[in-house]
PDB file of N, CA, C and O in Angstrom:
ATOM      1  N   MET A   1     -10.065  -3.736 -34.685  1.00  0.00           N
ATOM      2  CA  MET A   1     -10.213  -2.821 -33.181  1.00  0.00           C
ATOM      3  C   MET A   1     -10.697  -3.702 -32.235  1.00  0.00           C
ATOM      4  O   MET A   1     -11.068  -3.115 -31.218  1.00  0.00           O
ATOM      5  N   ASP A   2     -10.845  -5.073 -32.201  1.00  0.00           N
ATOM      6  CA  ASP A   2     -11.247  -5.741 -31.069  1.00  0.00           C
ATOM      7  C   ASP A   2      -9.979  -5.869 -30.246  1.00  0.00           C
ATOM      8  O   ASP A   2     -10.034  -5.930 -29.018  1.00  0.00           O
ATOM      9  N   TYR A   3      -8.819  -5.910 -30.929  1.00  0.00           N
ATOM     10  CA  TYR A   3      -7.669  -6.243 -29.995  1.00  0.00           C
ATOM     11  C   TYR A   3      -7.593  -4.726 -29.296  1.00  0.00           C
ATOM     12  O   TYR A   3      -7.115  -4.781 -28.163  1.00  0.00           O
ATOM     13  N   VAL A   4      -7.824  -3.893 -29.569  1.00  0.00           N
ATOM     14  CA  VAL A   4      -7.502  -2.612 -28.756  1.00  0.00           C
ATOM     15  C   VAL A   4      -8.551  -2.750 -27.605  1.00  0.00           C
ATOM     16  O   VAL A   4      -8.065  -2.723 -26.474  1.00  0.00           O
ATOM     17  N   SER A   5      -9.926  -2.895 -27.699  1.00  0.00           N
ATOM     18  CA  SER A   5     -10.722  -3.038 -26.734  1.00  0.00           C
ATOM     19  C   SER A   5     -10.471  -4.041 -25.799  1.00  0.00           C
ATOM     20  O   SER A   5     -10.848  -3.815 -24.650  1.00  0.00           O
ATOM     21  N   ALA A   6      -9.804  -5.313 -26.088  1.00  0.00           N
ATOM     22  CA  ALA A   6      -9.413  -6.238 -25.324  1.00  0.00           C
ATOM     23  C   ALA A   6      -8.069  -6.022 -24.553  1.00  0.00           C
ATOM     24  O   ALA A   6      -7.678  -6.808 -23.690  1.00  0.00           O
ATOM     25  N   ILE A   7      -7.329  -4.788 -24.966  1.00  0.00           N
ATOM     26  CA  ILE A   7      -5.855  -4.737 -24.224  1.00  0.00           C
ATOM     27  C   ILE A   7      -6.126  -3.495 -23.175  1.00  0.00           C
ATOM     28  O   ILE A   7      -5.499  -3.319 -22.130  1.00  0.00           O
ATOM     29  N   VAL A   8      -7.190  -2.675 -23.676  1.00  0.00           N
ATOM     30  CA  VAL A   8      -7.251  -1.443 -22.723  1.00  0.00           C
ATOM     31  C   VAL A   8      -7.357  -1.775 -21.214  1.00  0.00           C
ATOM     32  O   VAL A   8      -6.567  -1.333 -20.380  1.00  0.00           O
ATOM     33  N   PRO A   9      -8.447  -2.627 -20.922  1.00  0.00           N
ATOM     34  CA  PRO A   9      -8.739  -2.848 -19.549  1.00  0.00           C
ATOM     35  C   PRO A   9      -7.509  -3.238 -18.828  1.00  0.00           C
ATOM     36  O   PRO A   9      -7.255  -2.580 -17.820  1.00  0.00           O
ATOM     37  N   PRO A  10      -6.668  -4.223 -19.173  1.00  0.00           N
ATOM     38  CA  PRO A  10      -5.335  -4.716 -18.415  1.00  0.00           C
ATOM     39  C   PRO A  10      -4.395  -3.677 -18.307  1.00  0.00           C
ATOM     40  O   PRO A  10      -3.813  -3.478 -17.240  1.00  0.00           O
ATOM     41  N   LEU A  11      -4.155  -2.878 -19.482  1.00  0.00           N
ATOM     42  CA  LEU A  11      -3.178  -1.965 -19.464  1.00  0.00           C
ATOM     43  C   LEU A  11      -3.500  -0.977 -18.470  1.00  0.00           C
ATOM     44  O   LEU A  11      -2.570  -0.501 -17.819  1.00  0.00           O
ATOM     45  N   VAL A  12      -4.822  -0.552 -18.230  1.00  0.00           N
ATOM     46  CA  VAL A  12      -5.336   0.550 -17.571  1.00  0.00           C
ATOM     47  C   VAL A  12      -5.056   0.038 -15.974  1.00  0.00           C
ATOM     48  O   VAL A  12      -4.597   0.801 -15.124  1.00  0.00           O
ATOM     49  N   MET A  13      -5.401  -1.357 -15.711  1.00  0.00           N
ATOM     50  CA  MET A  13      -5.131  -1.727 -14.597  1.00  0.00           C
ATOM     51  C   MET A  13      -3.821  -1.719 -14.041  1.00  0.00           C
ATOM     52  O   MET A  13      -3.587  -1.350 -12.891  1.00  0.00           O
ATOM     53  N   ALA A  14      -2.789  -2.205 -15.014  1.00  0.00           N
ATOM     54  CA  ALA A  14      -1.494  -2.188 -14.955  1.00  0.00           C
ATOM     55  C   ALA A  14      -0.725  -0.771 -14.376  1.00  0.00           C
ATOM     56  O   ALA A  14       0.084  -0.608 -13.462  1.00  0.00           O
ATOM     57  N   ILE A  15      -1.225  -0.031 -15.131  1.00  0.00           N
ATOM     58  CA  ILE A  15      -0.636   1.559 -14.920  1.00  0.00           C
ATOM     59  C   ILE A  15      -1.110   2.012 -13.376  1.00  0.00           C
ATOM     60  O   ILE A  15      -0.383   2.451 -12.485  1.00  0.00           O
ATOM     61  N   GLY A  16      -2.505   1.778 -13.339  1.00  0.00           N
ATOM     62  CA  GLY A  16      -2.985   1.954 -11.994  1.00  0.00           C
ATOM     63  C   GLY A  16      -2.342   1.162 -10.904  1.00  0.00           C
ATOM     64  O   GLY A  16      -2.113   1.779  -9.864  1.00  0.00           O
ATOM     65  N   PHE A  17      -2.071   0.128 -10.953  1.00  0.00           N
ATOM     66  CA  PHE A  17      -1.118  -0.493 -10.003  1.00  0.00           C
ATOM     67  C   PHE A  17       0.001  -0.184  -9.937  1.00  0.00           C
ATOM     68  O   PHE A  17       0.428  -0.145  -8.783  1.00  0.00           O
ATOM     69  N   GLY A  18       0.910   0.140 -10.947  1.00  0.00           N
ATOM     70  CA  GLY A  18       2.054   0.802 -10.908  1.00  0.00           C
ATOM     71  C   GLY A  18       2.072   2.181  -9.933  1.00  0.00           C
ATOM     72  O   GLY A  18       2.861   2.371  -9.007  1.00  0.00           O
ATOM     73  N   PHE A  19       1.159   2.962 -10.313  1.00  0.00           N
ATOM     74  CA  PHE A  19       0.813   4.271  -9.251  1.00  0.00           C
ATOM     75  C   PHE A  19       0.649   3.806  -7.724  1.00  0.00           C
ATOM     76  O   PHE A  19       1.260   4.334  -6.795  1.00  0.00           O
ATOM     77  N   LEU A  20      -0.252   2.755  -7.592  1.00  0.00           N
ATOM     78  CA  LEU A  20      -0.310   2.430  -6.364  1.00  0.00           C
ATOM     79  C   LEU A  20       0.938   1.851  -5.651  1.00  0.00           C
ATOM     80  O   LEU A  20       1.237   2.051  -4.474  1.00  0.00           O
ATOM     81  N   VAL A  21       1.503   1.230  -6.396  1.00  0.00           N
ATOM     82  CA  VAL A  21       3.165   0.419  -5.731  1.00  0.00           C
ATOM     83  C   VAL A  21       3.827   1.986  -5.395  1.00  0.00           C
ATOM     84  O   VAL A  21       4.111   2.310  -4.242  1.00  0.00           O
ATOM     85  N   ARG A  22       4.007   2.803  -6.447  1.00  0.00           N
ATOM     86  CA  ARG A  22       4.811   3.993  -6.376  1.00  0.00           C
ATOM     87  C   ARG A  22       4.183   4.749  -5.113  1.00  0.00           C
ATOM     88  O   ARG A  22       4.943   4.893  -4.155  1.00  0.00           O
ATOM     89  N   ALA A  23       3.089   5.168  -5.022  1.00  0.00           N
ATOM     90  CA  ALA A  23       2.555   5.648  -3.717  1.00  0.00           C
ATOM     91  C   ALA A  23       2.916   5.163  -2.572  1.00  0.00           C
ATOM     92  O   ALA A  23       3.317   5.874  -1.651  1.00  0.00           O
ATOM     93  N   ILE A  24       2.791   3.684  -2.507  1.00  0.00           N
ATOM     94  CA  ILE A  24       2.901   3.098  -1.169  1.00  0.00           C
ATOM     95  C   ILE A  24       4.603   3.181  -0.872  1.00  0.00           C
ATOM     96  O   ILE A  24       5.011   3.313   0.282  1.00  0.00           O
ATOM     97  N   ILE A  25       5.430   3.101  -1.899  1.00  0.00           N
ATOM     98  CA  ILE A  25       6.864   3.094  -1.642  1.00  0.00           C
ATOM     99  C   ILE A  25       7.268   4.553  -1.154  1.00  0.00           C
ATOM    100  O   ILE A  25       8.011   4.747  -0.191  1.00  0.00           O
ATOM    101  N   ARG A  26       6.687   5.575  -1.939  1.00  0.00           N
ATOM    102  CA  ARG A  26       7.054   7.023  -1.354  1.00  0.00           C
ATOM    103  C   ARG A  26       6.428   7.394  -0.258  1.00  0.00           C
ATOM    104  O   ARG A  26       6.882   8.389   0.307  1.00  0.00           O
ATOM    105  N   SER A  27       5.322   6.765   0.295  1.00  0.00           N
ATOM    106  CA  SER A  27       4.828   7.053   1.720  1.00  0.00           C
ATOM    107  C   SER A  27       5.750   6.631   2.693  1.00  0.00           C
ATOM    108  O   SER A  27       5.878   7.369   3.670  1.00  0.00           O
ATOM    109  N   GLN A  28       6.403   5.626   2.639  1.00  0.00           N
ATOM    110  CA  GLN A  28       7.338   4.952   3.619  1.00  0.00           C
ATOM    111  C   GLN A  28       8.434   6.180   4.129  1.00  0.00           C
ATOM    112  O   GLN A  28       8.789   7.100   3.392  1.00  0.00           O
ATOM    113  N   GLY A  29       8.816   6.023   5.315  1.00  0.00           N
ATOM    114  CA  GLY A  29       9.735   6.816   5.798  1.00  0.00           C
ATOM    115  C   GLY A  29       9.172   8.159   5.958  1.00  0.00           C
ATOM    116  O   GLY A  29       7.973   8.395   6.106  1.00  0.00           O
ATOM    117  N   GLY A  30      10.309   9.197   5.910  1.00  0.00           N
ATOM    118  CA  GLY A  30       9.929  10.536   6.227  1.00  0.00           C
ATOM    119  C   GLY A  30       9.658  10.974   7.529  1.00  0.00           C
ATOM    120  O   GLY A  30       9.866  10.236   8.492  1.00  0.00           O
ATOM    121  N   ALA A  31       9.213  12.104   7.643  1.00  0.00           N
ATOM    122  CA  ALA A  31       9.212  12.901   9.048  1.00  0.00           C
ATOM    123  C   ALA A  31       8.458  12.081  10.051  1.00  0.00           C
ATOM    124  O   ALA A  31       8.900  11.951  11.193  1.00  0.00           O
ATOM    125  N   GLN A  32       7.165  11.439   9.609  1.00  0.00           N
ATOM    126  CA  GLN A  32       6.302  10.906  10.631  1.00  0.00           C
ATOM    127  C   GLN A  32       6.494   9.432  10.706  1.00  0.00           C
ATOM    128  O   GLN A  32       5.596   8.709  11.136  1.00  0.00           O
ATOM    129  N   LYS A  33       7.946   8.839  10.191  1.00  0.00           N
ATOM    130  CA  LYS A  33       8.248   7.253  10.269  1.00  0.00           C
ATOM    131  C   LYS A  33       8.120   6.931  11.966  1.00  0.00           C
ATOM    132  O   LYS A  33       7.415   6.011  12.381  1.00  0.00           O
ATOM    133  N   ALA A  34       8.791   7.697  12.736  1.00  0.00           N
ATOM    134  CA  ALA A  34       8.896   7.185  13.916  1.00  0.00           C
ATOM    135  C   ALA A  34       7.708   7.142  14.882  1.00  0.00           C
ATOM    136  O   ALA A  34       7.666   6.318  15.796  1.00  0.00           O
ATOM    137  N   LYS A  35       6.585   8.193  14.627  1.00  0.00           N
ATOM    138  CA  LYS A  35       5.425   8.094  14.885  1.00  0.00           C
ATOM    139  C   LYS A  35       4.497   6.956  14.600  1.00  0.00           C
ATOM    140  O   LYS A  35       3.747   6.355  15.370  1.00  0.00           O
ATOM    141  N   GLU A  36       4.733   6.783  13.226  1.00  0.00           N
ATOM    142  CA  GLU A  36       3.976   5.590  12.772  1.00  0.00           C
ATOM    143  C   GLU A  36       4.542   4.328  13.365  1.00  0.00           C
ATOM    144  O   GLU A  36       3.825   3.384  13.695  1.00  0.00           O
ATOM    145  N   ASP A  37       5.814   4.341  13.487  1.00  0.00           N
ATOM    146  CA  ASP A  37       6.216   3.086  14.214  1.00  0.00           C
ATOM    147  C   ASP A  37       5.860   2.808  15.538  1.00  0.00           C
ATOM    148  O   ASP A  37       5.671   1.668  15.963  1.00  0.00           O
ATOM    149  N   ALA A  38       5.780   3.679  16.094  1.00  0.00           N
ATOM    150  CA  ALA A  38       5.406   3.794  17.494  1.00  0.00           C
ATOM    151  C   ALA A  38       3.825   3.338  17.653  1.00  0.00           C
ATOM    152  O   ALA A  38       3.398   2.445  18.384  1.00  0.00           O
ATOM    153  N   ALA A  39       3.152   4.110  16.857  1.00  0.00           N
ATOM    154  CA  ALA A  39       1.658   3.550  16.972  1.00  0.00           C
ATOM    155  C   ALA A  39       1.504   2.119  16.409  1.00  0.00           C
ATOM    156  O   ALA A  39       0.680   1.413  16.990  1.00  0.00           O
ATOM    157  N   ALA A  40       2.151   1.601  15.397  1.00  0.00           N
ATOM    158  CA  ALA A  40       2.261   0.053  15.080  1.00  0.00           C
ATOM    159  C   ALA A  40       2.569  -0.756  15.979  1.00  0.00           C
ATOM    160  O   ALA A  40       1.841  -1.727  16.183  1.00  0.00           O
ATOM    161  N   ASP A  41       3.797  -0.529  16.776  1.00  0.00           N
ATOM    162  CA  ASP A  41       4.107  -1.253  17.881  1.00  0.00           C
ATOM    163  C   ASP A  41       3.200  -1.299  19.099  1.00  0.00           C
ATOM    164  O   ASP A  41       3.062  -2.401  19.631  1.00  0.00           O
ATOM    165  N   ALA A  42       2.483  -0.123  19.678  1.00  0.00           N
ATOM    166  CA  ALA A  42       1.569  -0.095  20.403  1.00  0.00           C
ATOM    167  C   ALA A  42       0.347  -0.935  19.941  1.00  0.00           C
ATOM    168  O   ALA A  42      -0.244  -1.617  20.778  1.00  0.00           O
ATOM    169  N   MET A  43       0.046  -0.921  18.978  1.00  0.00           N
ATOM    170  CA  MET A  43      -1.162  -1.682  18.186  1.00  0.00           C
ATOM    171  C   MET A  43      -0.919  -3.324  18.328  1.00  0.00           C
ATOM    172  O   MET A  43      -1.700  -4.211  18.674  1.00  0.00           O
ATOM    173  N   ALA A  44       0.374  -3.369  17.951  1.00  0.00           N
ATOM    174  CA  ALA A  44       0.677  -4.735  18.164  1.00  0.00           C
ATOM    175  C   ALA A  44       1.028  -5.329  19.627  1.00  0.00           C
ATOM    176  O   ALA A  44       1.150  -6.540  19.807  1.00  0.00           O
ATOM    177  N   ALA A  45       1.164  -4.485  20.534  1.00  0.00           N
ATOM    178  CA  ALA A  45       1.268  -4.885  21.807  1.00  0.00           C
ATOM    179  C   ALA A  45       0.005  -5.090  22.153  1.00  0.00           C
ATOM    180  O   ALA A  45      -0.306  -6.216  22.543  1.00  0.00           O
ATOM    181  N   THR A  46      -0.815  -4.228  22.095  1.00  0.00           N
ATOM    182  CA  THR A  46      -2.277  -4.362  22.363  1.00  0.00           C
ATOM    183  C   THR A  46      -2.957  -5.897  21.953  1.00  0.00           C
ATOM    184  O   THR A  46      -3.595  -6.695  22.638  1.00  0.00           O
ATOM    185  N   THR A  47      -2.587  -5.923  20.740  1.00  0.00           N
ATOM    186  CA  THR A  47      -3.378  -7.319  20.072  1.00  0.00           C
ATOM    187  C   THR A  47      -2.866  -8.510  20.653  1.00  0.00           C
ATOM    188  O   THR A  47      -3.519  -9.522  20.909  1.00  0.00           O
ATOM    189  N   GLY A  48      -1.339  -8.273  20.894  1.00  0.00           N
ATOM    190  CA  GLY A  48      -0.706  -9.526  21.464  1.00  0.00           C
ATOM    191  C   GLY A  48      -1.063  -9.725  22.809  1.00  0.00           C
ATOM    192  O   GLY A  48      -1.041 -10.912  23.134  1.00  0.00           O
ATOM    193  N   ARG A  49      -1.425  -8.841  23.797  1.00  0.00           N
ATOM    194  CA  ARG A  49      -2.039  -8.966  24.999  1.00  0.00           C
ATOM    195  C   ARG A  49      -3.475  -9.580  25.115  1.00  0.00           C
ATOM    196  O   ARG A  49      -3.844 -10.288  26.052  1.00  0.00           O
ATOM    197  N   ALA A  50      -4.281  -9.192  23.973  1.00  0.00           N
ATOM    198  CA  ALA A  50      -5.575  -9.725  23.960  1.00  0.00           C
ATOM    199  C   ALA A  50      -5.704 -11.111  23.478  1.00  0.00           C
ATOM    200  O   ALA A  50      -6.660 -11.815  23.804  1.00  0.00           O
ATOM    201  N   ALA A  51      -4.682 -11.543  22.647  1.00  0.00           N
ATOM    202  CA  ALA A  51      -4.755 -13.062  22.339  1.00  0.00           C
ATOM    203  C   ALA A  51      -4.254 -14.256  23.393  1.00  0.00           C
ATOM    204  O   ALA A  51      -4.386 -15.474  23.280  1.00  0.00           O
ATOM    205  N   GLU A  52      -3.690 -13.550  24.359  1.00  0.00           N
ATOM    206  CA  GLU A  52      -3.242 -14.189  25.704  1.00  0.00           C
ATOM    207  C   GLU A  52      -4.433 -14.854  26.314  1.00  0.00           C
ATOM    208  O   GLU A  52      -4.330 -15.437  27.393  1.00  0.00           O
TER     209      GLU A  52
END
């Protein structure tokens, strides 16, 4: 039974990571994509000016 307790934590982490990747991929695009892109561009432009 030691092998079961040794494999459970990495297996749980792998499954959790898979759900995280799935959530990130599914949240891309959609109705808010243009708004999010505009906000990201504005933030990049602001930080670009601050670096100069």
